[in-house]
N, C-alpha and C positions, 0 to 999 in steps of 0.2 A: 794246809794250803800253802802254795808257793807264791810269794809276792812277786809282782812285776818288777824287774830290775832295769834301770837305765844308768849307764856310766856317763858321768860328766868329765870330759877329758880336755886337755890343753896343756900348753907349756907352762912352766913355773912362772908365776907372776901374771898370768893371763886373767885371773879373776875367778877361778873355779870355786874356791871356798866361799867367796862372797856371794856368787850366784847360787850355790847350793843352800847357803843360809837363807837367802831371800826366797828360794823355791820352797824350802821347808815351811817358812812362815805362811806363805800363800796357800800351800797345800793343806796345812793344818787348819787354816781359817776356813777352808772348804770341807773340812771333816775327814780328810784323808789321814790315815795312820802311816806315818813316814818313818823309815829307819835309814841309817846311813852306814856305809862301809868306806873307809878311807884307806888308800894304798900309800904306804910310806916307803920311800926308796932308801931310807937310812935306818940304822938300828935304833929301836925304841925299847926302853926297859919297861915291859908291861907289868912286872911284878918285882918286888924288892927282895933280894936274898935275905933269908932269915925270917921273913914273915910267914904266917901259917899257910896262906894259899900258895906261896912259892914252895914251901916245904912239901905240900901235898903233890904239886906238879913234879917236883924233884924226885919224890918217892915213886912216881910212875902213874899218877892219875892222868887220864886223858883230858879231863876238864877240871877246873877248880873255879867255884863261884864264891864271890864275896858279896854278902848282902848286908846293907846298912839300913837304917830307918828310911832313907830317902832314895837309895840307889842300889844298883846291882852291877857288879863287874864280873865278867867271865874271861878266864884265860884258858884257852884250849889249843890243842895241837892242830896245826893247819898245813901240815906238810903235803898232804895229798889233795885237800880241798882248798884251793886258793883262788878260784874264779868267783866273781860276784854272785852268779846264779847258784853255785854250790854252797857258798857261805850263807846266802839268803835262805835256801831250803833248809840248811842245817840249824840255823840259829835265829832266824828272823821271821818265823811263821805268823807272828801276831801283826805284822805290818801289811798294809795294802800295797805299798810301793817302797822300793829301796832305791835310794840315790847313792850310787857308788862313785866316789871321786878318784879319778885315776884309771888304771886298768886299760890304758890306751891300746895295748897289744893283746888284750884278752878277748875272748869271744863275747858276743852280746851286742845289744844296741847301744849307740853312743850319741851324745850331743857334744860337739866340740865348741869350746870358747876360744876365739881367735881374735886378738886385737892388733890393729895395725902398728901400734906403738911397740909391740913386742918384737916386730921385725923378723918373724920366723914363719916358715911355711906350716901348713896344717900338719898335725901329727897323724891323723887318720885319713883313710880313703873310704869311699863309699863301700867298697868290698870288705872293709874291716867292720862294717855294721853301723857306719855313720848315717844317721837319719835326719839330722838338722845341724845348723850351725848358729851360734850366737856370736855376732861379729859386727864390726864397723867396716867390713870389706865386702862390697857387693860382688866383686869379681871372683871370689872363692866359691867353688861348687855352686854355681848359679842354679843348677837343677834341684838343689835341696831347699827345703824351707829355711829362710833366714829370719833371725830375730835380733832386734837391737839389744845392746848390753843391758838396758834397763826395762825391757819388755817382759817382765816377770809374769804378768797375767797372761800374755800371749803364749809364753813357753808352757805355763801350767795348763792352759787350754789344750795345747798340742799334746802334751804328755798324757793328760787324762783321756783324750780321744784315742791315743795309742793303747792305753790300758783297757779301754772298753772293747777294742778290736780283739 
């Protein structure tokens, strides 16, 4: 099963991570199994040189999984499959919904977080897959559904309606 994927996009400091965290809590409270994908623009060390899982990847394994009593970490090649839908299909089949943070320029549906105090224009256009906006700016994309920055229940209702369609 391929979970439904929505990207939460916006400029740095707009509140994307805070919104995703609130959405996860509300969705989980409603019984939805949520997974996340975060796009980082900077280099992040996913595995430590010298550790077993690093050594396996370094030896040529396409994936290396570390399993502890309470958690699982997967390090895998993602050179060809870098879009949220591809990643969700490959790794996140147990989820009902995937919230991807970032991926402004990738394909797929997007909800943008845009705050007046950031003083920047919207990152995405409707033709980029933008389906709604979370904002304190009524004048931006008035043809799209608008949600207040704290309207988590309204956003979740909207997202779940999209998932049903």
